[in-house]
C-alpha positions as CSV (number, residue, x, y, z in Angstrom):
1,X,-114.3,18.9,14.9
2,X,-115.1,15.8,17.2
3,X,-117.4,16.2,20.3
4,X,-117.5,15.1,23.5
5,X,-118.1,11.7,22.7
6,X,-114.7,11.1,21.0
7,X,-113.2,9.2,24.5
8,X,-116.1,6.5,24.3
9,X,-115.5,3.6,23.8
10,X,-119.6,2.6,22.7
11,X,-120.1,2.1,19.3
12,X,-123.4,3.9,19.5
13,X,-121.8,6.7,21.1
14,X,-118.7,6.7,18.7
15,X,-121.1,6.7,15.8
16,X,-121.9,10.8,16.5
17,X,-118.3,11.9,17.2
18,X,-118.9,13.7,13.8
19,X,-122.5,15.0,14.3
20,X,-122.3,19.1,14.4
21,X,-124.2,18.7,17.7
22,X,-121.8,19.0,20.9
23,X,-122.7,16.1,22.3
24,X,-121.9,15.2,25.7
25,X,-122.0,11.5,27.3
26,X,-123.9,11.4,30.7
27,X,-121.9,12.6,33.8
28,X,-120.9,15.4,36.8
29,X,-120.0,17.5,34.3
30,X,-122.3,17.7,31.9
31,X,-125.4,17.9,34.0
32,X,-123.2,20.6,35.9
33,X,-122.9,22.6,32.6
34,X,-126.6,22.8,31.7
35,X,-127.3,23.7,35.3
36,X,-124.9,26.8,35.6
37,X,-126.3,28.1,32.1
38,X,-130.0,27.2,32.4
39,X,-130.3,25.4,29.5
40,X,-132.6,22.2,29.3
41,X,-131.0,19.1,28.8
42,X,-131.7,17.2,25.2
43,X,-131.1,13.7,26.5
44,X,-131.0,11.3,23.4
45,X,-131.5,7.2,24.4
46,X,-131.0,4.7,21.5
47,X,-128.2,1.6,20.4
48,X,-125.5,0.4,17.9
49,X,-128.5,-1.7,15.8
50,X,-131.3,0.6,16.1
51,X,-132.5,1.0,12.7
52,X,-134.6,4.6,13.5
53,X,-131.4,5.7,15.3
54,X,-129.3,5.0,12.6
55,X,-132.0,7.1,10.5
56,X,-131.9,10.5,12.6
57,X,-128.2,9.9,13.0
58,X,-128.0,10.7,9.6
59,X,-130.7,13.3,9.1
60,X,-131.8,15.7,12.0
61,X,-128.1,15.3,14.0
62,X,-126.0,15.7,10.6
63,X,-128.3,19.2,10.3
64,X,-126.2,22.1,10.4
65,X,-129.2,24.1,11.0
66,X,-130.6,21.9,13.8
67,X,-126.6,21.2,15.2
68,X,-126.5,25.1,16.3
69,X,-129.6,25.9,17.5
70,X,-129.6,22.6,19.3
71,X,-126.0,24.0,20.9
72,X,-127.2,27.2,21.7
73,X,-130.2,27.0,23.3
74,X,-129.6,23.0,25.1
75,X,-127.2,20.8,26.7
76,X,-127.4,17.7,24.2
77,X,-126.4,14.3,26.0
78,X,-126.3,10.8,24.4
79,X,-126.8,7.9,26.0
80,X,-126.3,4.3,25.3
81,X,-129.3,2.0,26.5
82,X,-127.0,-0.8,26.9
83,X,-124.5,0.4,28.7
84,X,-127.2,2.3,30.8
85,X,-130.1,0.5,31.3
86,X,-130.9,2.5,34.5
87,X,-131.4,5.9,32.8
88,X,-133.2,4.5,30.0
89,X,-135.5,2.9,32.5
90,X,-136.6,5.9,34.1
91,X,-136.7,8.3,30.9
92,X,-138.6,5.3,28.8
93,X,-141.3,5.2,31.5
94,X,-141.4,9.0,31.7
95,X,-142.4,9.1,27.8
96,X,-145.0,6.5,28.5
97,X,-146.4,8.6,31.3
98,X,-146.4,11.6,28.7
99,X,-147.3,9.9,25.5
100,X,-148.3,6.6,26.3
101,X,-145.8,4.4,24.0
102,X,-142.2,4.5,23.9
103,X,-139.3,3.1,21.9
104,X,-136.4,4.0,20.3
105,X,-135.1,6.7,19.5
106,X,-135.8,8.0,23.1
107,X,-135.4,11.7,22.7
108,X,-136.9,13.4,26.0
109,X,-135.7,16.9,27.6
110,X,-134.9,17.6,31.1
111,X,-135.3,20.7,33.4
112,X,-131.5,20.9,33.8
113,X,-132.3,21.7,37.6
114,X,-133.8,18.6,38.8
115,X,-133.6,16.6,35.9
116,X,-137.2,15.9,35.9
117,X,-138.8,15.4,31.9
118,X,-141.1,17.7,30.6
119,X,-141.5,16.5,26.8
120,X,-140.4,13.5,24.9
121,X,-140.6,11.3,21.8
122,X,-138.8,9.0,19.9
123,X,-138.0,9.6,15.9
124,X,-138.1,13.1,15.1
125,X,-138.4,13.4,11.4
126,X,-135.7,16.1,9.6
127,X,-138.8,17.8,8.2
128,X,-142.5,17.2,8.6
129,X,-143.6,14.1,7.7
130,X,-145.7,10.9,9.3
131,X,-147.7,13.2,10.9
132,X,-145.0,14.7,12.8
133,X,-143.5,18.3,13.0
134,X,-139.8,18.5,11.8
135,X,-137.1,18.5,14.3
136,X,-136.2,21.8,14.5
137,X,-139.6,23.3,15.0
138,X,-140.3,20.8,17.9
139,X,-137.1,22.5,19.4
140,X,-137.8,26.0,19.1
141,X,-141.5,25.0,20.8
142,X,-139.7,23.2,23.7
143,X,-137.1,26.2,24.3
144,X,-139.9,28.7,24.4
145,X,-142.2,26.5,26.5
146,X,-139.1,26.5,28.9
147,X,-138.7,30.0,29.1
148,X,-142.1,31.7,29.1
149,X,-144.4,29.3,30.6
150,X,-142.6,28.3,34.2
151,X,-145.9,27.3,35.9
152,X,-147.3,25.2,33.6
153,X,-143.5,23.7,33.1
154,X,-143.4,23.2,36.8
155,X,-146.8,21.6,37.4
156,X,-146.3,19.2,34.9
157,X,-142.7,18.5,36.1
158,X,-144.9,17.6,39.7
159,X,-146.9,15.4,38.0
160,X,-144.3,13.5,35.9
161,X,-141.7,13.1,39.1
162,X,-144.7,12.4,41.4
163,X,-146.0,9.0,39.0
164,X,-142.4,8.4,38.9
165,X,-141.9,7.9,42.3
166,X,-145.4,6.3,43.1
167,X,-144.3,3.6,40.2
168,X,-140.8,3.1,42.3
169,X,-142.1,2.3,45.5
170,X,-145.5,0.3,44.5
171,X,-147.3,0.9,47.4
172,X,-148.0,-2.6,48.4
173,X,-151.5,-2.0,50.4
174,X,-152.4,-5.5,51.5
175,X,-150.9,-8.8,51.7
176,X,-151.8,-11.0,48.4
177,X,-151.7,-14.7,49.2
178,X,-149.0,-16.3,47.0
179,X,-151.2,-19.3,45.6
180,X,-152.4,-21.4,42.6
181,X,-155.1,-19.0,41.7
182,X,-152.5,-16.3,41.7
183,X,-149.9,-18.0,39.6
184,X,-153.3,-19.7,37.2
185,X,-154.2,-15.6,37.0
186,X,-151.0,-15.2,35.3
187,X,-151.0,-18.1,33.3
188,X,-154.5,-17.1,31.5
189,X,-153.1,-13.7,30.9
190,X,-149.9,-14.1,30.1
191,X,-151.0,-16.7,27.6
192,X,-153.6,-14.1,26.3
193,X,-150.6,-12.2,24.9
194,X,-149.3,-14.4,22.7
195,X,-152.8,-14.7,20.5
196,X,-152.1,-14.3,17.2
197,X,-153.0,-10.7,16.2
198,X,-155.1,-10.0,13.4
199,X,-154.6,-6.2,13.9
200,X,-151.7,-5.4,11.4
201,X,-149.3,-5.1,14.7
202,X,-145.3,-6.1,14.3
203,X,-144.6,-9.7,16.0
204,X,-142.1,-10.1,18.6
205,X,-140.5,-13.0,20.5
206,X,-142.0,-12.3,23.8
207,X,-140.1,-15.5,25.1
208,X,-141.4,-14.8,29.1
209,X,-144.8,-14.8,28.1
210,X,-144.4,-17.6,25.7
211,X,-142.6,-19.6,28.5
212,X,-145.0,-19.0,31.3
213,X,-147.8,-20.4,29.2
214,X,-145.7,-23.2,28.1
215,X,-145.2,-24.0,31.7
216,X,-149.1,-23.7,32.2
217,X,-149.5,-26.3,29.6
218,X,-148.6,-29.1,32.4
219,X,-150.7,-28.4,34.4
220,X,-154.1,-30.3,34.5
221,X,-156.1,-27.3,34.6
222,X,-158.4,-25.6,31.8
223,X,-157.7,-21.9,30.8
224,X,-159.5,-19.4,28.6
225,X,-156.6,-20.1,26.3
226,X,-154.8,-23.1,24.9
227,X,-151.5,-22.7,26.7
228,X,-150.8,-26.1,25.0
229,X,-151.4,-24.9,21.7
230,X,-150.3,-21.1,21.6
231,X,-146.9,-21.8,23.1
232,X,-146.1,-24.8,20.2
233,X,-147.5,-22.0,17.4
234,X,-144.5,-19.6,19.0
235,X,-142.0,-21.7,18.7
236,X,-142.9,-22.6,15.0
237,X,-143.4,-19.0,14.2
238,X,-140.0,-18.4,14.7
239,X,-138.5,-21.0,13.3
240,X,-140.4,-20.9,10.2
241,X,-140.7,-16.8,10.0
242,X,-138.9,-14.7,7.9
243,X,-137.5,-13.2,11.9
244,X,-135.3,-16.2,11.0
245,X,-132.3,-16.2,8.9
246,X,-133.0,-19.6,6.7
247,X,-129.7,-18.9,5.3
248,X,-127.0,-18.8,8.0
249,X,-128.9,-19.2,11.6
250,X,-129.7,-16.4,13.8
251,X,-132.9,-15.0,14.9
252,X,-134.0,-11.0,14.2
253,X,-135.4,-8.4,16.4
254,X,-139.1,-9.1,15.5
255,X,-141.2,-8.6,12.0
256,X,-143.1,-5.5,10.9
257,X,-145.9,-7.7,10.2
258,X,-148.6,-9.6,12.0
259,X,-147.4,-12.8,9.7
260,X,-144.0,-13.2,10.7
261,X,-142.4,-12.4,7.7
262,X,-140.5,-9.1,7.3
263,X,-137.8,-8.7,9.9
264,X,-136.7,-5.8,11.6
265,X,-133.3,-7.0,10.3
266,X,-130.7,-6.3,13.8
267,X,-129.9,-9.5,15.5
268,X,-129.5,-8.9,19.5
269,X,-127.8,-11.4,21.4
270,X,-130.5,-11.6,24.1
271,X,-133.3,-12.6,21.3
272,X,-131.1,-15.3,20.6
273,X,-130.3,-16.6,23.9
274,X,-134.0,-16.6,25.5
275,X,-135.5,-18.2,21.9
276,X,-132.7,-21.1,21.9
277,X,-133.6,-22.3,25.6
278,X,-137.2,-21.8,24.9
279,X,-137.2,-24.0,21.5
280,X,-134.9,-26.6,23.5
281,X,-137.3,-26.6,26.2
282,X,-140.7,-26.9,23.5
283,X,-138.6,-29.7,22.3
284,X,-138.4,-31.2,25.4
285,X,-141.9,-31.1,26.5
286,X,-142.6,-33.2,23.1
287,X,-142.6,-30.5,20.2
288,X,-140.5,-32.5,18.0
289,X,-140.5,-30.4,14.8
290,X,-137.3,-30.8,12.5
291,X,-137.6,-27.1,11.7
292,X,-137.1,-26.5,15.7
293,X,-133.5,-28.7,16.2
294,X,-132.3,-26.6,12.7
295,X,-133.2,-23.6,13.9
296,X,-130.9,-24.6,17.2
297,X,-128.3,-25.9,15.1
298,X,-128.1,-23.1,12.7
299,X,-128.3,-20.2,15.6
300,X,-125.2,-21.9,17.2
301,X,-123.6,-22.1,14.4
302,X,-124.1,-18.1,13.5
303,X,-122.9,-17.5,17.1
304,X,-119.6,-19.1,16.9
305,X,-118.8,-18.0,13.5
306,X,-119.8,-14.6,13.7
307,X,-120.6,-13.6,17.6
308,X,-117.8,-15.3,19.6
309,X,-114.6,-12.7,20.5
310,X,-111.4,-15.1,20.7
311,X,-111.6,-15.3,24.2
312,X,-114.7,-17.0,24.3
313,X,-117.3,-14.0,25.1
314,X,-120.4,-13.2,23.0
315,X,-120.7,-10.1,21.2
316,X,-123.5,-7.9,21.2
317,X,-125.7,-7.4,18.6
318,X,-125.4,-7.3,14.4
319,X,-127.2,-3.9,13.0
320,X,-130.3,-4.0,11.0
321,X,-128.2,-2.3,8.1
322,X,-125.4,-2.5,5.9
323,X,-123.7,-1.3,3.2
324,X,-124.3,-1.8,-0.3
325,X,-121.7,-1.0,-2.1
326,X,-118.0,0.4,-0.3
327,X,-119.1,4.0,-2.2
328,X,-122.7,3.9,-0.5
329,X,-123.0,6.9,1.7
330,X,-125.4,5.3,3.7
331,X,-126.3,1.6,4.9
332,X,-129.3,-0.1,3.3
333,X,-132.1,-2.2,5.7
334,X,-131.6,-5.6,5.2
335,X,-129.7,-5.7,1.8
336,X,-127.5,-8.3,3.4
337,X,-130.0,-11.0,4.1
338,X,-132.4,-9.9,1.2
339,X,-132.3,-11.8,-2.3
340,X,-134.3,-10.6,-5.8
341,X,-135.9,-12.9,-7.9
342,X,-133.2,-12.5,-10.7
343,X,-130.6,-13.5,-8.0
344,X,-132.6,-16.3,-7.6
345,X,-132.7,-17.6,-11.2
346,X,-128.7,-16.6,-11.5
347,X,-127.5,-18.6,-8.9
348,X,-129.7,-21.6,-8.6
349,X,-130.9,-24.3,-11.2
350,X,-134.2,-23.9,-12.2
351,X,-135.5,-27.1,-10.3
352,X,-133.5,-25.5,-7.1
353,X,-135.1,-22.5,-7.9
354,X,-138.7,-24.6,-8.0
355,X,-138.0,-26.3,-4.7
356,X,-136.8,-22.9,-3.3
357,X,-140.3,-21.8,-4.4
358,X,-142.2,-24.5,-2.8
359,X,-140.7,-24.4,0.6
360,X,-140.3,-20.7,0.8
361,X,-142.2,-17.3,0.0
362,X,-140.0,-17.0,-3.0
363,X,-141.7,-14.7,-6.0
364,X,-140.7,-12.3,-8.9
365,X,-142.1,-9.5,-6.9
366,X,-140.8,-10.2,-3.5
367,X,-142.0,-9.5,0.1
368,X,-139.8,-7.0,1.0
369,X,-138.9,-3.7,-1.0
370,X,-139.4,-5.7,-4.3
371,X,-136.9,-8.2,-2.8
372,X,-137.6,-11.6,-0.8
373,X,-137.2,-12.4,2.9
374,X,-137.1,-16.3,3.1
375,X,-140.0,-17.5,5.2
376,X,-140.9,-21.3,5.5
377,X,-144.4,-22.8,4.3
378,X,-144.0,-25.7,6.8
379,X,-142.2,-27.1,9.5
380,X,-140.5,-30.5,8.1
381,X,-137.1,-31.5,7.7
382,X,-135.5,-30.4,4.7
383,X,-134.8,-32.0,1.5
384,X,-130.2,-32.2,1.3
385,X,-130.9,-30.7,-2.2
386,X,-132.5,-27.6,-0.8
387,X,-130.0,-27.3,1.7
388,X,-127.3,-27.4,-0.8
389,X,-129.3,-25.0,-2.7
390,X,-129.1,-22.4,0.7
391,X,-125.9,-23.6,1.0
392,X,-125.1,-21.6,-2.3
393,X,-126.9,-18.4,-1.4
394,X,-124.5,-18.9,1.9
395,X,-121.5,-18.8,-0.4
396,X,-122.9,-15.9,-2.2
397,X,-123.8,-13.7,1.1
398,X,-120.4,-14.9,2.9
399,X,-117.8,-15.0,-0.1
400,X,-117.5,-18.8,1.0
401,X,-119.3,-22.2,1.8
402,X,-119.9,-22.4,5.3
403,X,-117.8,-25.5,5.3
404,X,-114.2,-23.1,5.2
405,X,-115.5,-20.8,7.2
406,X,-114.6,-21.5,11.0
407,X,-114.4,-17.7,12.3
408,X,-116.1,-14.5,10.3
409,X,-114.4,-11.3,11.4
410,X,-116.6,-8.7,12.3
411,X,-117.0,-5.3,10.8
412,X,-116.5,-3.6,14.0
413,X,-117.4,0.0,12.2
414,X,-119.1,1.5,9.3
415,X,-115.6,2.1,8.0
416,X,-114.4,-1.2,8.3
417,X,-117.5,-2.3,6.9
418,X,-116.8,-0.4,3.8
419,X,-112.6,-0.6,3.1
420,X,-112.3,-4.0,4.4
421,X,-112.4,-6.4,1.2
422,X,-115.4,-8.6,1.5
423,X,-115.3,-12.1,-0.4
424,X,-119.2,-11.8,-0.6
425,X,-121.2,-9.2,0.7
426,X,-120.6,-6.1,3.0
427,X,-121.5,-7.8,6.3
428,X,-123.6,-5.1,8.9
429,X,-121.7,-3.9,11.6
430,X,-121.0,-6.0,14.5
431,X,-121.1,-4.3,18.0
432,X,-118.6,-6.4,19.7
433,X,-118.7,-5.0,23.9
434,X,-119.6,-7.7,26.2
435,X,-122.5,-7.5,28.0
436,X,-122.5,-9.6,31.1
437,X,-126.5,-10.3,31.2
438,X,-126.6,-10.6,27.7
439,X,-124.1,-13.4,27.9
440,X,-125.4,-15.1,30.1
441,X,-128.8,-15.3,28.6
442,X,-127.0,-17.0,25.8
443,X,-125.2,-19.3,28.0
444,X,-128.3,-20.6,29.8
445,X,-129.9,-21.5,26.0
446,X,-126.7,-22.9,24.9
447,X,-126.8,-25.4,28.6
448,X,-130.0,-25.7,28.3
449,X,-129.9,-26.7,24.4
450,X,-127.0,-28.9,25.5
451,X,-129.1,-30.5,28.2
452,X,-131.6,-31.7,25.5
453,X,-129.9,-32.7,22.4
454,X,-126.2,-33.6,24.5
455,X,-124.5,-31.3,21.7
456,X,-120.9,-31.0,23.0
457,X,-120.2,-27.8,21.0
458,X,-123.0,-26.3,23.0
459,X,-121.4,-26.8,26.4
460,X,-118.2,-26.2,25.2
461,X,-119.4,-22.4,24.1
462,X,-121.5,-21.8,27.2
463,X,-118.1,-23.2,29.6
464,X,-115.9,-20.8,27.2
465,X,-118.1,-17.8,27.9
466,X,-119.2,-18.1,31.7
467,X,-115.4,-18.6,32.3
468,X,-114.3,-15.5,30.9
469,X,-116.7,-13.9,32.7
470,X,-115.7,-15.3,35.8
471,X,-111.9,-14.5,35.5
472,X,-112.0,-11.0,34.0
473,X,-115.4,-9.4,35.0
474,X,-114.3,-8.2,38.4
475,X,-112.9,-4.9,39.6
476,X,-112.3,-4.6,42.9
477,X,-114.3,-7.3,43.9
478,X,-117.4,-6.0,42.2
479,X,-118.9,-7.8,39.1
480,X,-118.7,-5.3,36.1
481,X,-121.8,-4.5,33.3
482,X,-119.3,-4.5,30.4
483,X,-116.2,-5.4,28.6
484,X,-114.6,-3.4,25.6
485,X,-112.0,-5.5,24.0
486,X,-110.6,-7.3,27.2
487,X,-111.5,-4.3,29.4
488,X,-114.5,-4.4,32.1
489,X,-116.1,-1.2,33.0
490,X,-119.1,-0.2,34.5
491,X,-120.5,-1.3,37.9
492,X,-123.3,-4.2,36.9
493,X,-127.0,-3.9,37.5
494,X,-129.3,-6.6,38.9
495,X,-130.2,-7.7,35.6
496,X,-126.5,-8.5,35.4
497,X,-126.6,-10.3,38.6
498,X,-129.6,-12.2,38.3
499,X,-129.2,-13.5,35.2
500,X,-125.6,-14.7,35.3
501,X,-126.3,-16.4,38.5
502,X,-129.5,-17.8,36.6
503,X,-126.8,-19.2,34.2
504,X,-124.9,-20.5,36.6
505,X,-127.7,-22.8,37.8
506,X,-128.6,-23.4,34.6
507,X,-125.0,-24.8,33.9
508,X,-125.4,-27.0,37.4
509,X,-128.9,-28.7,35.8
510,X,-126.7,-29.5,32.6
511,X,-123.5,-30.6,34.3
512,X,-124.6,-31.1,38.3
513,X,-121.4,-33.6,38.5
514,X,-119.3,-30.5,38.5
515,X,-120.1,-28.3,41.8
516,X,-118.1,-25.2,40.6
517,X,-121.2,-23.2,38.9
518,X,-123.4,-23.9,42.0
519,X,-120.5,-22.5,44.5
520,X,-120.0,-19.9,42.1
521,X,-123.8,-18.8,42.0
522,X,-123.8,-18.8,45.7
523,X,-120.6,-16.7,46.2
524,X,-122.4,-14.3,43.9
525,X,-125.6,-14.6,45.2
526,X,-124.2,-12.7,48.4
527,X,-122.6,-10.1,46.3
528,X,-125.6,-9.6,44.6
529,X,-127.8,-9.6,48.2
530,X,-125.3,-7.2,49.8
531,X,-124.9,-4.6,47.1
532,X,-128.8,-4.1,45.6
533,X,-131.5,-6.1,48.3
534,X,-133.9,-3.9,49.5
535,X,-133.9,-5.1,52.9
536,X,-137.1,-2.8,53.7
537,X,-139.2,-3.7,50.8
538,X,-138.0,-7.2,49.0
539,X,-136.8,-7.5,45.7
540,X,-133.7,-6.1,44.2
541,X,-133.0,-2.7,43.1
542,X,-131.3,-1.7,39.6
543,X,-128.2,-0.9,41.0
544,X,-126.4,0.3,44.2
545,X,-126.7,3.2,46.5
546,X,-123.4,4.7,44.9
547,X,-124.5,4.7,41.2
548,X,-127.7,6.2,41.3
549,X,-127.1,10.0,42.8
550,X,-127.8,11.2,39.7
551,X,-131.2,9.2,39.3
552,X,-134.9,10.6,39.7
553,X,-135.9,7.3,41.8
554,X,-134.1,3.8,42.6
555,X,-136.3,1.2,40.6
556,X,-136.9,-2.7,41.7
557,X,-137.3,-3.5,37.8
558,X,-140.5,-6.2,37.8
559,X,-141.5,-5.1,33.9
560,X,-140.7,-7.7,31.4
561,X,-139.5,-6.4,28.2
562,X,-137.7,-7.5,25.5
563,X,-135.4,-8.9,28.3
564,X,-137.1,-10.8,31.3
565,X,-136.6,-8.1,34.2
566,X,-134.4,-9.0,36.8
567,X,-136.7,-9.4,40.2
568,X,-138.7,-12.4,38.1
569,X,-135.3,-14.3,37.4
570,X,-133.6,-13.3,40.9
571,X,-136.5,-14.8,42.7
572,X,-136.7,-18.0,41.1
573,X,-132.7,-17.9,41.5
574,X,-133.2,-18.0,45.3
575,X,-136.1,-21.0,45.4
576,X,-133.6,-22.8,43.3
577,X,-130.8,-22.4,45.7
578,X,-132.9,-23.1,48.6
579,X,-134.0,-26.5,46.6
580,X,-130.2,-27.1,45.9
581,X,-128.7,-26.3,49.2
582,X,-131.2,-26.9,52.0
583,X,-130.8,-23.8,53.1
584,X,-134.1,-21.8,53.8
585,X,-133.3,-18.3,54.2
586,X,-133.1,-18.4,50.7
587,X,-136.4,-19.6,50.0
588,X,-137.7,-17.0,53.1
589,X,-136.3,-14.2,51.0
590,X,-137.6,-15.4,48.0
591,X,-141.3,-15.2,49.7
592,X,-140.6,-11.2,50.6
593,X,-139.6,-10.9,47.2
594,X,-142.5,-12.0,45.7
595,X,-144.8,-10.0,48.3
596,X,-143.3,-7.1,47.1
597,X,-144.5,-7.7,43.8
598,X,-148.0,-9.5,44.8
599,X,-150.4,-5.9,44.2
600,X,-148.4,-5.7,40.5
601,X,-148.7,-9.3,39.9
602,X,-152.4,-9.1,40.9
603,X,-153.1,-6.5,39.2
604,X,-151.2,-6.1,35.9
605,X,-149.8,-9.6,35.4
606,X,-149.0,-9.1,31.8
607,X,-146.6,-6.8,33.0
608,X,-144.5,-9.0,34.8
609,X,-144.6,-12.9,33.7
610,X,-141.0,-13.6,34.6
611,X,-142.8,-12.9,38.4
612,X,-145.2,-16.0,37.6
613,X,-142.4,-18.2,36.7
614,X,-140.9,-16.8,39.8
615,X,-144.1,-18.2,41.5
616,X,-144.4,-21.5,39.8
617,X,-141.2,-21.9,41.9
618,X,-142.5,-20.8,45.0
619,X,-145.2,-23.2,44.6
620,X,-144.0,-26.4,42.8
621,X,-139.9,-26.3,43.2
622,X,-138.7,-29.9,43.2
623,X,-135.5,-31.6,44.1
624,X,-134.2,-34.7,42.2
625,X,-131.5,-36.3,44.6
626,X,-130.2,-39.6,42.2
627,X,-127.2,-40.7,40.3
628,X,-125.7,-38.7,37.2
629,X,-127.2,-41.6,35.1
630,X,-130.8,-40.9,35.6
631,X,-130.1,-37.3,36.0
632,X,-129.2,-37.6,32.4
633,X,-132.1,-39.2,31.1
634,X,-134.0,-36.2,33.0
635,X,-132.6,-33.2,31.6
636,X,-134.2,-34.3,28.0
637,X,-137.6,-34.3,29.6
638,X,-138.9,-30.7,30.0
639,X,-139.7,-30.3,33.8
640,X,-139.6,-26.6,34.5
641,X,-139.3,-26.3,38.1
642,X,-137.3,-28.9,38.8
643,X,-133.2,-29.2,40.4
644,X,-131.4,-32.3,40.1
645,X,-128.7,-33.2,42.5
646,X,-126.1,-35.9,42.5
647,X,-126.8,-38.2,45.8
648,X,-124.6,-41.5,46.1
649,X,-126.4,-42.6,49.6
650,X,-129.9,-43.5,48.7
651,X,-132.3,-45.4,50.2
652,X,-131.9,-49.5,49.7
653,X,-133.2,-50.7,46.4
654,X,-134.0,-47.2,45.3
655,X,-132.9,-44.5,42.4
656,X,-134.3,-41.5,43.3
657,X,-135.6,-39.2,46.4
658,X,-138.4,-36.5,45.1
659,X,-138.6,-33.6,47.4
660,X,-140.3,-30.1,48.1
661,X,-139.0,-27.6,49.9
662,X,-140.4,-29.5,53.3
663,X,-141.0,-33.0,52.5
664,X,-139.7,-35.8,50.4
665,X,-141.8,-38.4,48.6
666,X,-141.6,-42.1,49.1
667,X,-138.4,-43.5,47.4
668,X,-138.2,-43.8,43.9
669,X,-137.4,-47.4,42.1
670,X,-138.3,-46.2,38.5
671,X,-137.8,-43.8,35.8
672,X,-141.5,-43.7,35.4
673,X,-142.2,-43.1,39.3
674,X,-139.9,-40.2,39.9
675,X,-141.5,-38.8,36.3
676,X,-144.9,-39.4,38.4
677,X,-144.1,-38.1,41.1
678,X,-143.1,-35.0,39.9
679,X,-146.2,-34.6,37.8
680,X,-148.2,-35.0,41.5
681,X,-145.9,-32.4,43.1
682,X,-146.7,-30.2,40.0
683,X,-150.7,-30.6,40.3
684,X,-150.8,-29.4,44.2
């Protein structure tokens, strides 16, 4: 019998509808029932493309004995972290306090009276393995602790709640100077974080860290780490590694190794948006390797072919797993993307296979469960003959040549994946909801790629997506975070506002002749300030007062994770708005925001690289007032803290005015002088 999740729209929650567990979604009724019946809440948080979430759904959450015990002794609640990142953030932080680590699925137990957590973990196996007890044993131990040790429970809860509250308030006990020394400290620490690891740990894109390292490379400053070399290496690892889909484009979530070889195969929109923007910036900084341009171009092709709704918005993610046959009970991780050596021998000519083996890590034994994940051995341009060979693999995967597929329809759930008549392999399920923040990340990537490469298709995709958001994502005058098949829902959080405003400013940078982007940014910034700005403390709360009554604390996110933190992005936006509008109130607000997080920046710089990007804007933000012809030239350069304004009335015989927040330099008469003046501003 279906549980309470049957009425939800989330793909992740729908995957648990037929579990024998009587799942609730997060709502007042569920919380009230737990409190009335004195049942601890078992809160399980994940997302649709999460591999280990899928594994646990098929194992422990489908087991009748576990379900019977869980239903009788707990109130089980499922949350999609992509719908409610505010809930996820609080309880992930609590889990990290308890265990020193986190991840998804996030499984945590809450006291029903006050929703304070007292035990948690990530993946729990159905039977003891991986050094972990079985899930039923854990459930019995947790219930026993809850019933028999109330004093220990109270003490543990008090400690967790106190730590969460202290973390939320930040506690600024002194003023930290917002100066170049603090910026240099942040650049140094965050560049160290992207050094190649030799400990066998997984490799993540870590774009906020790579971005601040790349920004540091423009300074005439010696750091402990080579910012230019490490930021360049990060980009080349991404475009040559197995994390990139060399056959059909798009980046996977991360690799399970330190060699960028074998990915967790899910493709997330937010990763791809950030990576496209980073690679375009890397190219404009002078790292113009053919593999970078190819990776951007094929990723945009993938986006248009598989991740774009007919109305123009972008889907959220594609699963790591796919069914190998319609009869398969469970999907297999990565099967859509990998190749056995025997397949390659049968699909390619002897010369094509030989060429593939010279350029990619292809062997008879493979590098992933006997099959091959394609990883480049160089970053050079691929020969036309090798592109044709990869085209054959594309045809096998999709059932048609790339030239004949404009739109590849998504499999929206497991049933569609197994019953549609696919001409090639059965594809992974696509989560077709739109998330405002993630769409905005992709729009920013496309806007920057357009500015660098001048490909009209990049700009067209970006403007269609932003127009959909502007026309469809407001209910009762308020931005909404999600859209399910054309229906907007769930009030936007700080990351939605911050990243949407950034996307609009990035479109303004790419198309400064169109005033609408700046106008929309100013309007939405006003709504953002009204709903989420902390007047007392500075910075932005994750959500508004009417959305936090059931939450333990009201957070102001500053830590960068898979996506950049809202406050780092938002503060940089304020400085850009100040430079574009000459409204110094934005700059004063940015200063208050930076000061609010300055202690964190000083003590824990690797927690918040995006705040250092904002500090870079604060110290070096530059406005260039010039003509559209000059802006088109400037946009292909790497000038990360520069905004462009069209100015019709320039001083006689000049082509531009380069200005900071407080003054303008002498009128520039050549492009070389403009670039030199920007360089001078950046070295102060």
